[in-house]
C-alpha positions as CSV (number, residue, x, y, z in Angstrom):
1,M,59.5,32.1,-50.6
2,N,59.4,35.7,-51.7
3,Q,56.5,38.1,-50.6
4,R,54.9,38.2,-54.1
5,S,54.8,34.2,-54.0
6,T,53.3,34.5,-50.4
7,I,50.5,36.8,-51.5
8,L,49.6,34.8,-54.6
9,L,49.2,31.7,-52.3
10,V,47.2,33.4,-50.0
11,I,44.9,34.5,-52.8
12,V,44.8,31.0,-54.4
13,T,43.9,29.7,-50.9
14,A,41.2,32.0,-50.4
15,L,39.5,31.4,-53.8
16,V,39.9,27.7,-53.3
17,G,38.1,28.2,-49.8
18,A,35.4,30.3,-51.5
19,F,34.8,27.6,-54.1
20,V,34.3,24.9,-51.5
21,Y,32.0,26.8,-49.4
22,F,29.7,28.1,-52.3
23,Y,29.6,25.2,-54.5
24,E,30.5,22.4,-52.3
25,I,28.7,23.2,-49.0
26,R,26.1,25.9,-49.8
27,G,25.6,24.8,-53.2
28,A,24.9,21.2,-52.1
29,T,22.2,22.5,-49.7
30,D,20.6,24.4,-52.5
31,R,20.9,21.6,-54.8
32,D,19.4,19.3,-52.2
33,S,16.6,21.8,-51.6
34,E,15.9,22.0,-55.2
35,E,15.7,18.3,-55.6
36,E,13.2,18.2,-52.5
37,R,11.0,20.7,-54.3
38,K,10.9,18.7,-57.4
39,A,9.7,15.8,-55.5
40,L,6.6,17.7,-54.2
41,L,3.4,17.2,-56.1
42,F,2.6,21.0,-55.4
43,A,5.7,22.7,-55.4
44,D,4.3,26.1,-55.8
45,V,1.9,25.8,-52.9
46,A,2.7,27.0,-49.3
47,A,0.4,25.6,-46.6
48,D,-0.4,29.2,-45.1
49,G,-1.4,30.1,-48.7
50,I,-4.3,27.4,-49.0
51,D,-7.6,29.0,-48.5
52,W,-10.0,26.1,-48.8
53,I,-9.9,22.4,-48.9
54,E,-12.6,20.0,-50.1
55,L,-11.9,16.4,-49.0
56,F,-14.0,13.2,-49.6
57,T,-14.1,11.9,-46.1
58,S,-13.4,8.4,-44.8
59,D,-17.2,8.0,-43.8
60,G,-18.2,8.9,-47.3
61,L,-19.1,12.5,-47.3
62,N,-18.0,15.5,-49.1
63,A,-16.6,18.0,-46.5
64,R,-15.3,21.6,-47.2
65,I,-13.3,23.7,-44.9
66,E,-12.5,27.3,-45.5
67,R,-9.8,29.5,-43.7
68,E,-11.2,32.2,-41.7
69,G,-8.2,34.5,-40.4
70,E,-6.1,32.2,-38.1
71,S,-8.8,29.5,-38.0
72,W,-10.9,27.5,-40.2
73,R,-14.7,26.7,-40.6
74,L,-16.5,23.7,-41.9
75,V,-19.0,25.0,-44.4
76,N,-20.0,21.6,-46.1
77,P,-22.1,19.4,-45.3
78,L,-22.8,21.5,-42.3
79,I,-21.7,24.7,-41.0
80,Y,-19.5,24.3,-38.0
81,K,-16.2,25.5,-36.3
82,A,-13.5,23.2,-37.8
83,D,-10.8,21.7,-35.7
84,S,-7.6,24.1,-36.2
85,V,-5.0,21.3,-35.6
86,A,-6.7,18.9,-38.0
87,S,-7.3,21.6,-40.8
88,D,-3.6,23.0,-40.5
89,G,-2.6,19.4,-40.6
90,L,-4.3,18.8,-44.0
91,A,-2.8,22.1,-45.4
92,R,0.6,21.1,-44.4
93,A,0.1,17.7,-45.9
94,I,-0.8,19.2,-49.2
95,A,2.0,21.3,-49.3
96,T,4.6,18.7,-48.2
97,L,2.9,15.8,-50.4
98,K,6.0,14.0,-52.0
99,F,5.6,11.4,-54.7
100,G,8.3,8.8,-55.3
101,R,7.7,8.0,-59.0
102,Q,5.9,9.4,-61.9
103,F,4.7,6.9,-64.5
104,A,5.7,8.1,-68.1
105,N,3.2,5.9,-69.8
106,P,0.4,5.1,-67.5
107,E,-2.1,2.5,-68.0
108,T,-5.9,3.2,-67.5
109,L,-6.8,5.1,-64.4
110,E,-8.9,1.8,-63.3
111,I,-5.7,-0.2,-62.9
112,Y,-4.5,2.2,-60.2
113,G,-8.0,2.7,-58.5
114,L,-7.9,6.3,-59.8
115,D,-11.2,6.1,-61.8
116,K,-13.2,8.4,-59.6
117,N,-13.6,11.9,-58.6
118,P,-10.8,13.7,-56.9
119,S,-10.1,12.9,-53.3
120,V,-8.8,16.2,-52.5
121,R,-9.6,19.7,-53.8
122,F,-8.0,22.9,-52.6
123,G,-7.7,26.5,-53.6
124,S,-4.5,28.8,-53.3
125,K,-4.0,32.5,-54.4
126,G,-7.0,32.2,-56.8
127,Q,-5.9,28.9,-58.4
128,E,-7.8,25.6,-57.8
129,Y,-6.0,22.2,-57.6
130,A,-6.9,18.6,-57.2
131,F,-5.6,15.1,-56.8
132,T,-7.1,11.7,-56.4
133,I,-5.8,8.8,-54.0
134,G,-6.0,5.4,-55.5
135,D,-5.0,1.8,-54.4
136,E,-2.1,0.8,-52.7
137,T,0.9,-0.5,-54.9
138,P,1.5,-4.3,-55.1
139,L,4.3,-4.0,-52.4
140,G,1.9,-2.4,-50.1
141,D,4.3,0.5,-48.9
142,S,3.1,3.1,-51.5
143,T,-0.2,4.5,-52.9
144,Y,-1.3,5.7,-56.3
145,L,-1.9,9.2,-57.1
146,S,-3.1,11.2,-59.9
147,S,-3.5,14.9,-60.7
148,E,-4.5,17.2,-63.5
149,G,-7.7,15.2,-64.2
150,G,-5.8,11.9,-64.4
151,Q,-3.3,13.1,-66.9
152,K,-0.3,12.4,-64.5
153,V,0.0,9.3,-62.4
154,F,2.3,9.0,-59.6
155,S,3.2,6.7,-56.5
156,A,3.9,8.0,-53.2
157,K,4.7,6.4,-49.8
158,T,1.4,5.5,-48.0
159,F,2.4,7.7,-45.1
160,E,2.3,10.6,-47.2
161,V,-1.4,10.2,-47.9
162,S,-2.6,9.0,-44.6
163,P,-3.3,12.3,-43.2
164,F,-6.3,12.6,-45.8
165,E,-8.0,9.7,-44.3
166,K,-10.4,11.9,-42.1
167,S,-13.8,11.4,-40.9
168,L,-16.1,14.2,-40.7
169,S,-16.1,14.4,-36.8
170,E,-12.2,14.8,-37.1
171,L,-12.7,17.8,-39.1
172,R,-15.0,19.4,-36.4
173,D,-13.8,21.2,-33.3
174,R,-14.5,19.1,-30.4
175,S,-14.6,21.8,-27.8
176,V,-18.0,21.8,-26.1
177,L,-17.7,25.5,-24.9
178,F,-15.9,28.5,-26.3
179,F,-14.9,31.1,-23.9
180,E,-12.1,32.9,-22.1
181,R,-11.5,31.8,-18.5
182,D,-10.6,35.5,-17.4
183,D,-14.0,36.7,-18.9
184,V,-15.9,34.6,-16.5
185,T,-17.2,36.6,-13.7
186,E,-20.2,34.4,-12.4
187,I,-20.7,30.5,-12.2
188,S,-23.7,28.6,-11.1
189,V,-23.9,24.9,-10.8
190,R,-27.1,23.0,-10.0
191,W,-27.4,19.4,-8.9
192,G,-31.3,18.4,-8.9
193,T,-32.7,20.8,-6.1
194,S,-29.4,22.1,-4.8
195,E,-27.6,25.0,-6.3
196,A,-24.3,27.0,-5.7
197,T,-23.5,30.6,-7.2
198,L,-20.3,32.2,-7.0
199,F,-19.0,35.5,-8.2
200,K,-15.4,36.9,-8.9
201,S,-14.7,39.8,-6.6
202,S,-12.6,42.8,-7.6
203,D,-9.4,41.1,-6.2
204,K,-10.1,38.2,-8.4
205,E,-11.1,35.9,-5.5
206,W,-14.3,33.6,-5.8
207,N,-17.1,34.3,-3.3
208,M,-20.3,32.2,-2.6
209,K,-23.5,34.2,-2.8
210,V,-26.0,31.1,-2.9
211,P,-27.0,29.3,-0.9
212,V,-24.9,31.0,1.8
213,Q,-22.7,34.0,1.8
214,A,-19.1,32.4,2.2
215,R,-15.5,32.3,0.8
216,G,-15.3,30.2,-2.4
217,D,-12.6,27.6,-3.2
218,R,-10.6,29.5,-5.7
219,N,-8.7,26.1,-6.6
220,A,-12.1,24.2,-7.0
221,V,-13.7,26.9,-9.3
222,E,-10.6,27.4,-11.3
223,S,-10.4,23.8,-11.7
224,L,-14.1,23.6,-12.8
225,L,-13.6,26.3,-15.4
226,S,-10.4,24.5,-16.8
227,Q,-12.6,21.2,-17.3
228,M,-15.2,23.2,-19.2
229,Q,-12.8,24.9,-21.2
230,F,-10.9,21.7,-22.4
231,L,-13.8,19.4,-22.5
232,K,-13.9,17.6,-25.7
233,A,-16.5,15.6,-27.3
234,L,-15.9,12.1,-28.4
235,D,-18.6,12.3,-31.1
236,F,-21.6,14.5,-32.1
237,V,-25.3,13.8,-32.2
238,D,-26.6,16.2,-34.7
239,E,-30.2,15.0,-35.0
240,P,-31.0,13.6,-31.6
241,G,-33.8,11.4,-30.9
242,V,-36.3,10.8,-28.2
243,A,-33.8,8.6,-26.5
244,E,-31.0,10.8,-26.3
245,Q,-33.3,14.0,-25.4
246,D,-34.6,11.9,-22.6
247,T,-31.2,11.8,-20.8
248,F,-31.8,15.5,-20.0
249,S,-35.4,15.1,-18.5
250,Q,-33.5,15.3,-15.2
251,P,-29.9,16.4,-15.8
252,E,-27.5,15.4,-13.1
253,T,-25.5,18.8,-13.4
254,V,-26.4,22.1,-15.1
255,I,-23.5,24.5,-15.1
256,T,-24.0,28.3,-16.1
257,L,-21.1,30.6,-16.8
258,K,-21.6,34.5,-17.2
259,E,-19.1,36.6,-18.9
260,R,-18.3,40.2,-17.9
261,E,-20.2,41.4,-21.0
262,G,-23.4,39.7,-20.0
263,R,-22.9,36.7,-22.2
264,F,-24.0,33.2,-20.9
265,H,-22.8,29.7,-21.4
266,K,-25.4,27.0,-20.2
267,L,-24.4,23.4,-20.2
268,E,-26.5,20.3,-19.1
269,I,-24.8,17.1,-18.5
270,G,-27.4,14.0,-18.9
271,R,-27.3,10.5,-17.4
272,A,-24.5,8.0,-18.1
273,I,-24.9,5.8,-21.1
274,G,-22.3,3.3,-20.5
275,D,-18.9,4.9,-20.4
276,R,-20.3,8.0,-21.8
277,R,-22.5,11.2,-21.3
278,L,-24.3,13.2,-23.5
279,V,-23.7,17.2,-23.0
280,N,-26.3,19.8,-24.2
281,V,-25.3,23.3,-24.6
282,E,-28.1,26.0,-24.6
283,G,-28.6,27.5,-28.0
284,K,-27.1,24.5,-30.0
285,T,-29.2,21.6,-31.6
286,T,-26.1,19.5,-31.7
287,L,-25.6,17.1,-28.5
288,F,-22.1,16.3,-27.7
289,S,-20.9,12.7,-26.5
290,V,-18.1,13.0,-24.0
291,R,-16.3,10.4,-21.7
292,S,-18.0,10.0,-18.4
293,D,-14.7,10.2,-16.5
294,L,-14.2,13.9,-17.7
295,V,-17.4,15.0,-16.0
296,D,-17.6,12.5,-13.1
297,D,-15.0,14.3,-11.0
298,L,-16.7,17.7,-11.5
299,P,-17.7,19.4,-8.1
300,Q,-20.6,17.3,-6.7
301,D,-22.2,19.5,-3.9
302,V,-22.3,22.9,-2.7
303,V,-19.5,22.1,0.0
304,S,-17.1,21.2,-2.7
305,L,-17.0,24.8,-4.0
306,R,-16.6,26.4,-0.6
307,F,-13.3,27.3,1.0
308,R,-12.5,24.5,3.5
309,E,-8.8,24.9,4.4
310,V,-8.6,24.7,8.0
311,G,-4.8,24.5,8.2
312,R,-4.0,27.8,6.9
313,F,-0.2,27.9,6.9
314,S,2.8,26.2,5.1
315,A,4.7,23.6,7.2
316,V,8.0,25.2,6.1
317,E,7.0,28.5,7.6
318,A,6.3,26.8,11.0
319,K,9.0,27.7,13.7
320,A,7.1,27.0,16.9
321,F,3.8,25.2,18.1
322,K,1.6,24.5,21.1
323,L,-0.8,21.7,21.7
324,D,-3.3,22.0,24.7
325,F,-5.4,19.2,25.7
326,H,-8.4,20.0,27.8
327,N,-10.9,18.1,30.0
328,A,-14.5,18.4,29.4
329,N,-14.8,21.0,32.2
330,G,-12.3,23.0,30.4
331,S,-9.3,22.6,32.6
332,L,-5.9,21.9,30.9
333,D,-4.7,18.3,31.2
334,L,-1.6,18.6,29.2
335,S,0.5,21.1,27.0
336,V,3.1,20.1,24.4
337,F,5.5,22.8,23.3
338,G,7.7,22.5,20.1
339,N,10.3,24.7,18.7
340,R,12.4,24.2,15.5
341,D,16.2,24.3,16.2
342,E,18.3,24.4,12.9
343,G,15.7,22.1,11.0
344,N,15.1,19.9,14.0
345,W,12.2,19.9,16.2
346,V,12.7,20.2,19.9
347,T,9.6,19.3,22.0
348,D,8.6,19.1,25.6
349,P,7.2,16.6,26.5
350,K,9.6,14.9,24.1
351,M,7.9,13.3,21.1
352,A,9.0,10.4,19.2
353,P,11.4,11.1,16.3
354,G,9.5,12.2,13.1
355,K,6.2,12.7,15.0
356,A,6.3,16.5,15.1
357,S,7.3,16.9,11.6
358,R,4.5,14.3,10.6
359,F,1.8,16.4,12.7
360,L,2.8,19.7,11.1
361,S,2.8,18.3,7.5
362,S,-0.5,16.7,8.0
363,L,-2.2,19.8,9.5
364,A,-0.8,22.3,7.1
365,G,-3.2,23.2,4.3
366,V,-5.7,20.4,5.5
367,V,-9.0,20.6,3.8
368,A,-12.1,19.6,5.3
369,I,-14.3,17.0,3.8
370,D,-17.5,18.4,5.1
371,I,-18.9,21.6,6.7
372,D,-21.1,20.7,9.8
373,E,-22.5,24.2,11.0
374,E,-22.5,27.5,9.3
375,K,-23.0,29.5,12.5
376,A,-22.9,27.1,15.4
377,T,-24.4,28.0,18.6
378,D,-22.5,27.9,22.1
379,E,-24.6,24.9,22.6
380,T,-23.7,23.2,19.4
381,L,-20.1,24.0,19.9
382,Y,-20.2,22.4,23.4
383,T,-21.8,19.2,22.0
384,L,-19.1,18.8,19.5
385,G,-16.5,19.3,22.0
386,L,-15.3,22.7,20.7
387,L,-16.4,24.9,23.6
388,P,-14.2,24.4,25.6
389,P,-12.1,22.6,22.7
390,K,-10.8,19.2,23.3
391,V,-7.3,20.2,21.5
392,S,-6.2,23.7,20.9
393,I,-3.3,24.0,18.4
394,T,-1.3,27.3,17.8
395,I,1.3,27.3,15.0
396,Q,3.7,30.3,15.2
397,G,6.2,31.4,12.4
398,D,9.3,33.7,12.7
399,M,9.8,36.4,15.2
400,S,8.5,39.8,14.7
401,E,9.0,42.7,17.0
402,G,9.9,40.6,19.9
403,K,7.1,37.9,19.4
404,R,6.4,35.3,17.1
405,E,3.9,35.5,14.2
406,V,0.7,33.5,14.6
407,L,0.2,31.4,11.7
408,A,-2.7,29.3,12.7
409,N,-5.2,28.7,15.6
410,V,-7.1,25.3,15.2
411,E,-9.4,23.8,17.5
412,L,-10.4,20.0,17.5
413,G,-13.5,18.3,19.2
414,V,-15.2,15.1,19.1
415,V,-14.1,12.4,16.8
416,D,-16.6,10.1,14.8
417,A,-15.4,7.2,12.7
418,D,-17.9,7.9,10.0
419,R,-18.0,11.5,10.0
420,G,-14.7,12.5,11.0
421,I,-13.0,15.0,13.4
422,A,-15.0,17.9,14.3
423,A,-12.8,21.3,14.0
424,R,-12.9,25.0,13.8
425,I,-10.8,28.0,13.4
426,Q,-10.4,29.8,16.8
427,G,-12.9,32.5,17.0
428,E,-15.0,31.4,13.9
429,R,-18.5,29.7,14.2
430,T,-18.2,27.7,11.3
431,V,-17.7,23.9,12.1
432,Y,-15.7,21.8,9.7
433,R,-15.2,17.9,9.6
434,L,-11.7,16.7,9.1
435,H,-11.1,13.1,7.5
436,Y,-10.9,10.6,10.4
437,D,-7.6,9.3,9.3
438,L,-6.0,12.4,10.2
439,A,-6.0,11.2,13.8
440,E,-3.0,8.9,12.9
441,D,-0.7,12.0,12.7
442,I,-2.5,14.6,14.7
443,P,-3.0,13.8,18.4
444,I,-6.6,14.2,19.2
445,S,-6.3,13.6,23.0
446,P,-3.8,13.4,25.7
447,E,-4.2,9.7,25.8
448,A,-3.4,9.5,22.1
449,F,-0.4,11.8,22.6
450,R,0.9,9.7,25.6
451,N,0.5,6.3,23.8
452,R,1.4,7.1,20.2
453,F,3.4,10.4,20.0
454,S,5.6,10.8,22.9
455,H,9.2,9.6,23.2
456,Q,8.1,7.6,26.2
457,S,5.6,5.5,24.1
458,E,8.3,4.8,21.5
459,E,10.7,3.6,24.3
460,D,7.9,1.5,25.7
461,K,7.0,0.0,22.4
462,N,10.8,-0.8,21.8
463,E,11.0,-2.4,25.2
464,D,7.9,-4.5,24.5
465,D,9.1,-5.6,21.3
466,S,12.5,-6.7,22.8
467,G,10.6,-9.0,25.0
468,E,11.7,-7.0,28.2
469,D,9.3,-6.4,31.1
470,L,7.2,-3.1,30.8
């Protein structure tokens, strides 16, 4: 083959390749797109170009929503913020509505259930459109449609028209409150005659100022704000009667949020009605019906909004610990030392396998169930077994400048099966109550250590289980 033939062959191959790409591959895609476009009932309408939609709702009302920037607003039969997801969904459903068949010579509209006012009207770029949804076809998998005032009749798959089966409540934004969490600077929660008020400090921490000045529980406050921000109504009561209003004669919880610009949001939670509760927002005439479980786990008292973390350290950071058990007169009865050696705990006296790790994991980050005393006197501390403490626990971290960093100093006192374990942070006057079940993992007396935590107690248990004499 000479050079000229080779060049001609390369040119022909390139032309054939170009033909295959532009006609067979790219052209096929374009032809498919054109075929899909021809199947659209409103081929020239884009979802983001729809300005308003009128819909005959499933509960027999004429509703109209209008686009407002990035959101939607319900303007008929009442003025209310529209649900953006539902509204955008309707716009997409209109723009992508496909028909399967167009009837060349349709019978009377009554035959198809189309002899009625349009089901949906909408506007786009100054043009108004409408279509009517009729009966299902005999096979049941499709539904009749008509447009242009009934001049054109189509059938479409039923799932194509199902998005237009909306009730009025489904078109309404179900959010109970509208606020930005970062804008909230103060929170007040009232339960009957009890009330707690917290404010956000410059370092974005939450501090309580009513009924006491104390550190707030950041996680509890942020969780409360999250619950309020995402609280959704199941239904709306636009014209509440006496019975509905009566549920707020003594609201169970009243929550007030204050934003940095001075704007307030006040919400009242009424008594339970079955599995629901009514919620009243100040400044609105509509009541919101919400699921009870969405509000039943809100903070129920002042303590639940206070910082109650007694074990203020991470178990991973702990490298050493010391347990001191004291007698009632303050004398030392027993000391237990622990050091982490390549991931394993070496203790003296020797603890049973896994007991040291379990003890640290249970104490790290432990949150008190209650606060006994705000500023306990020496007499009160003595009565509660905290002066001197029955148990002193010191947790240490890595070495720094020749000595270990102290991560936590926790003192334990008397134990009550109903009220829990009295505890405090060394040097502080606030007395907490830890859950009684923690005594399973944290030794609360020298007897408890010797009987259930020491290596010897484990050996004695094994010997007892084997049937040998103790």
